[in-house]
N, C-alpha and C positions, 0 to 999 in steps of 0.2 A: 504493499500500500504506499503510494507516494503522496505526500501532502506538502504543498508550498504555500506559505503564507505571504500573500501581497500586502497584508497589513495585520499586525499582531497587537493585542491588548497590553497596555502597560500596567494596568491594575486588574485586581480581581474582586469579586464580591465580598471578600473578607476584609477589605482594606478599611482601617479605621474602627474595627468593631469593638475593641477593648475599651476605648474611651466611652462609647455608647453604653456599654455594659455597666460600667460603674455608676454613670448618671441615672440610668433607669432603676437599678437596684435601690439607690438612695430614695429616689421618689416613692418606689413601691413600699418600702419599709416605713417612710414617713406617713403615707396614707393608711397603711394597715394600722399603724399605732394611733393616728389621729382622727381616723374615720371620716365621716361626711364634711366636717369642718375643714379638715386638711384638704379634702378634694375640692372643696369650694376656694380655697386659698390658691391652689394651683390653677384653677380656672381663671381666676382673676389675674394671676401672674402671667400665664402664658397666652391666654385668649382675651383678656380684658373683659371678662364676662362676669357679671355680679348678680344677674337675674336668677329667675326659677332654674334649677338643675332639672328637676322632673317636669317635663313639657306636658302641660295640661290639654285635654281634649279641646278646649276652647281656643287654646293657642295654635293647635294643629289646624282646626277648622279655619282660623283667620289666616293662617299662612297658606293654606290650600286655596283659598279664594284669590289669593294673589297669582296663582299659576294659570297660565293661558290654557284655554281649552285645547289648542293645538299641541301644546307640551304634554297635557294630560293625556291626549290621545296617543302620542308617542310612547309615553311611559307605559300605558296600558298595553300597547302593542308589544313592547318588550317583555312585559310581565307575563302575558299570556303564553309567549313561546318558553320562557323559563320554567313557568309553572307546570305547563304541559309536559316538557322533557323531565322534570323532576317526578311528576306522577308516573311517567313511563319507567323511570328508575325504581321507584317504589313498587311497582308491580312485579319487578324481578326479584324482590326480597321476600321470600316465602319461609314461613315457619315449617319445621319438619319433624318427623319422628320416625324411628326405625326400631323393629324388634331384632336386637343383636344376637339373641339366642332365646329359647322359649322362656318367657317370664321376665326377660330383661328388656325394657323399652327406654330408649334414650331419644332425646330431642333437642331442638333449639327453637328460641323465640327472638324475635326482633322487636326490641322494646325502645321507644323513643325516649331521649333523655327528658328529664323533667324542665330544665332551663337552659337557655342559650344566650350567650352575649354576642352581638353583631356589631362589629366596629364599621362605621361608614365614613370614609375621609370627606372633609368638606372645607379644607383650608384653601389651597391654591385653586383647586378644581372642585366643583360640586359633584360628587360621584353618585348620581342617581342610580347607575347601573349596579354599583356595589350593594346599594340598599335592596334592589330587586334580587341580585344573586343570592345574598346571605338570608335575608328574612324570608323570602318566598320558599326557599329550600327547607328552612328549619320548620315552617309551618306545614309544609307539604308532608314532611316526615312525621309530624304529629307532636312537636315539642309543645308542652303546655304554656310555658312562659318564655317569650322571645323578648329580650331587652336589647334595644339598639342604642348606640350612642354616636353623636357626631358633634363636632366642635361648633360653638356658637361664636359669632362675630359681635364685637362691642356695638351695643346699642341696636342690633338687629335680631339676634338669635340665631338658631339653626336655619340653614338655607330652606326657603319655603318649598322648592321642588323636592328636596330631600325629605321633609316632613310629609308632604303629599304622599310621596312614594312609599315611605315607611307605613304610613296608615293604610294605603291600599294594599300593601303586601301582608299586613296583619300583625304588625309588631304591637306587643302588649303594652310595653312602656318605652319611652324615649327619653334619654338623658342628653342635656345640652352640655355635653363634655367631650373634648378631644384628647389626643396624646395619651400619655402614660396614665393620667388621672382618669380618663374614660375607661381604659382597660381595667384598671385597678377597681373602679367602682362596679364594673359589672362582675369581676371575679369575687369581690368581697360582699356582694349583694347590698351595696350602698344605695339609699334612696328608694329602693324597690322591695328590699327584703327577700329577693330571689337570687342567691348566689349562682353564678353560672357553672353549670356542669361542663360546657365547652365554650371557647372563645373563638370566633371566626371572623374574617374580613381582612382585607388589605389595609396597609397603612405605611407610614415612613418607618425609617430604621429605629426609631424609638418605640414605636407601637410594636413592630415585629420582635424587638428584644424583649419588651415587657411580656408578650406572650410566651417567648421561649423560656423566661425566667419562671413564669407561672406554671409551665408544663409540668404535669405531675400531680399538683394540687388540683388542676383542672385539665380537661383536654383541650387541644387546640387543632385547628384544621390541618396545619403543617408549619414547618419552620420556613418563614418567608424571608425573601430578600428583595432587592430591586427587580422591578419587572424587566423581562429579557425575551428576546425574540431570535430565533434561528431561522434562516431561509435556505433551502437546498434548491438550486437552480441549474438547468442545463441549457443548451443552445436554443431550445425551443421558447425559453422565458423571455418576458418582455422586460428589458433592463429598467425602464422607468418605473413600472409597477413594482419591481423587486426593490428598488431604491426608496420608493415612497413607503414600502411596508417596513423597511429597516428604520427610516427616519420616524414613522409613526409610532414606533415603541421608544425610540431614544428620547423622544420629547417628555416621557414620563419623569426623567430626572437626570441629573448629572452623572449619576451612577447606574444607569440602565444599559446593560449589554445588548448589542445588536450585531449578530454573527451572520456571515454569509458563506456557505459552502458551495462553491461553483464547480461544475463539471466542464466548463468552457472558459478558456482564458479571455476571449474576446468580451464575453458577458462580464466577467469579473472586473476587467479593466474599465469597461464602461460604467459600472455600478460605482466603482472608486471615484470616477470623476463627478457622477450625478449626486452622489449623497451630499457632499458639502455645498454644492449648488442649491439643492432642494432645502437644506437646512438654512441657508442664507435667505430664502424666501419666506420663512416663518416670521410671525410676529413675536415680540417679546412677551413672557419670558420663555416661550417655547423654544425660540432660536438658541438662547443661551444654554438651556438644559441640553437639547439635542447636540449642540456642538461640543460640549464638554463629555457628554456620554460617547459620541462617535470617536473623539480624540483620545480618550483614556481607555474605553471598553469595547470599541468597534473592532471587528476582525473580518478579513476575507481570506478565506483558505481555497486554494485550488487543489482538487483531487482528480485522479485518473480513472476513476470508475464509479459506477453506482454503488458498488459494495463497500468501497472505500468511504464514499460519502455517508452511507448508512451508519458504518462503524463509527466514523467521527461523530456524527450526530448522537448516536447512543452514548458516546463517552461524554459528550456535554450533557446530555439529559435536559434540554432547555425547557423552559416554562411554556412557551408557545413555539410551535414547529410548523412553518409553511413549506410545501412542497410545489415547486413550479418546474415540473419535469414531464417528460412523456412516461407512459405506463404507470399511472397512479396507482393501479391496483397492486403492482409489485412493491411500490413504497409502502403502501397500507399493510401488506403482509409482512414486509421485512423490518420496518422501524418498530422498536419497543420501548424506548425510554423518551418520554416526552410528557408535558402536562396536558396539552390539547393539541390535536393534529389538524391542520387545514390543508385540504388537498385541492390543488389546482388554483389558477389565478382568480376564478370567479369568487372564491372566498378569501377573507383576510382576517388577521387577528381583531381589528376593529369591529368587525361584524360579531365575532364571539364576545367581545368586551362588553358590547352594548345591547344586542338584540336578538341574535339568532337562536339561542335556546340552551346550548351546554354552558355549564358554569365557567365564569372567568376568574374565579378565585382558585389559583393554581400553584403547584409546586415550583420552586426556584432553587438556585444553588445546588443543582444536581440532585435534589430530592425526588425528581421523577424516576430515579432508579428504583424507588421502593413504595412510591405512593402516587395516587392520582389526584385529581383536584376535588373540590367541594361537591358533594353529592348527598342525597337524602341519607345514604348509608353512614356518612360521618356524624349524623345526629342521632343515630340508633345503635344500641348494644345488641350484639348477637350473643345470647346467653344460653347456656345448656340446662337440661333438667334430665333426671332419670327416675325410673320407677321399677321395683322388682317384686316378684312373687318370692314367698319364702322358700319354695323348692328351687328357684333359680339362684339362690344365694349358695346352695350346697358346693358347687364348683367354684364360684366366684370367691367365696370366703376362704376356701383352702389356698387357692392360688395367692390371693391377697396376703395371707399369713405367711406363707413361705417367702414371698418376695420381700415383704416387710422386715422379716427376720434376716434375710440376706443382706438388706441395707443397714441392719442394726436398729431399726425402729420398732422396738418391742411393744410400745404402747399402740402403734397402728396394727400390729398383728393381733393384739388381744381385743381389739374392737370387732375383729373377724371371729376370733375364738369364742366370744361370749354369745355371738349369735348362733354358732354351730351348736354350743352347749344347750342353749334354750330351745332350738327348734328340733334338734337331732340328738336327744340325750343318749339314746341307745346305740349311737354309732361311734366308732373310732376313726380318727382321721389322722394322716400324717401332716403335721403342721410345722415340722422342723424346717430350718433354712436349708436349701438344696445348693451344694457346692458345685 
């Protein structure tokens, strides 16, 4: 496999993480000790917000009235797709049971979590799509209490379109909090009395680190980093479309990787010229973000075969993966590590991010090697159960006792012994460890 980098990234997603970790840990500790009062302090400090933290139904209705009908129609359009896709996912999650031997029945149930916390960014951009993706999926899964948080702007509150969307999607409570303080409030159950069982949703590096630190005490959707895109393109690809799709993700922030795997040198060289030109055409602050991301994190790799391209892509395990190549079915069958796959130039990451249906909350920083994106399954626990007849324990108990004694776990063995003594008092069993 031959790989030639026409452009190589100077930084990685892990750059600068240690400083963020220390800052976030201190804020989480402060809020856990100080409770709601301390969360309010951080809202005032970071967002200049001193109004109500728990958004009232009246405030939501007032904000929703400010949203144009056209925007409401667009939000409902996207919500319908996301909800229907989540419902289709839910239909695949079936409870089951099986008789493993006469009298021994085992099974599993899929049980929704009781409470979920959904983070919705609302600082530089109003992420209505993130509200749709997180809250809709949680409610479709059957979560009882869905608490959402989004930062409030001084004198304005939470973005009206976000409030309208959260209400449409079924959020039970909305907190006017952003950043670490929002994550902490949902995790600790501040203002609502419903501590989250799981925290989901995109956010900046401080939000992502807060979720990472809290993982274990609560579940999280995934370990998240900056948004990233990879495009695989051959000679049949349109270089302008490829370039725009790279730029489209680079505008997320200064540290958002955009990678191209090219199977054609002419295409690669043309994209290398186009990307800076397209970035220069953007308004601020999009231009500054995209320029920094492309400069420090952008890559163009030239490979000599589709197999080499697929292998390199799997090694990166990118969040978003677009394929602009001939024989899309081959790529669909061959590729295995990605958050979400976009096949052909007719689709693009932006469609998935905003409206098309599959969830846009996806693994980054190589996590697609072991997990997929947010789905109804993330909000559910698959828990097992078993039931046995007394007769069926005859063999189970004997083997359990012997294996337990082999492992040196005598009390385990005696839980089997006592049942055999009770139910089969006239029988003798060989219960010693087997070497």
